[in-house]
N, C-alpha and C positions, 0 to 999 in steps of 0.2 A: 504494500500500500504506500502510496506517495503522500507525504504530509505537506500541506500547504501552510504558508505563514498564517493564514486565517484560522488554522486548526490549533495553533499554539497560543496559549494564554499565559501572560506573565502573572506570577503570583502577586496578590495584592496584600500588603501589610495592613493588619488591623491597627487602628490608632485610638488613643485616648480612652473614652468610655467603652468603646467596643472591645478594646483589649482587656480592660478590667472585667467586663461581662464574660468574655471568653475564658479568662483565667478562673473566675468564680465558678463557671460551669465545670471546668476541669477539676477543680478542687472538690466540688460536690460529687462529681462522678467517682473520684478516687475514694471519698469517704463512704459512699454507698457500697462500693465494691469491698472495701475493708470490712464494713459492718456485716454484709451478706456472707463474706468468706470467713468471718470470725477472727479477723486480724486486728491487732491494736494499731493505733497511730500515735505519733509523737507530735506535740504542739508546743508553742511557746506560751507560757502562762505569764502574761504581762504584769499582773498584780504581784505574783510571787517572784518574778524575775528569773525564771528557770524553765527548763524543758521538762514537760511532764508526759507520761504515757497514758493514753486513754484506751481503756478496754472496749471491745466492740459494743458491749451492752450499754455503754454510756455515751456513745457517739450519737449526736443529735443531727438529723438532716432536716433543714427547713422544708416545709410543705410546698412553698411556692418558690420558683426560680424565675428570673427574668431572662428571657431568650435574647440573644444578641440582636440589636437593632429594634427592639420592641419597647424600649423605655420612653 
């Protein structure tokens, strides 16, 4: 098959709020997977000023997520 220039698309970089939204979705996806698979996660506890381990049963996933570009 011959590729024409019109078939090739340059990747577009996400910017600003869209990047934050995409990162948030990635984190939520990772948290869901860890919870379902029974794996702990480590997070920074800002109040305690230290890294803490969260067991799967205490991982909280927000019910609503904002889809990229829908805010």
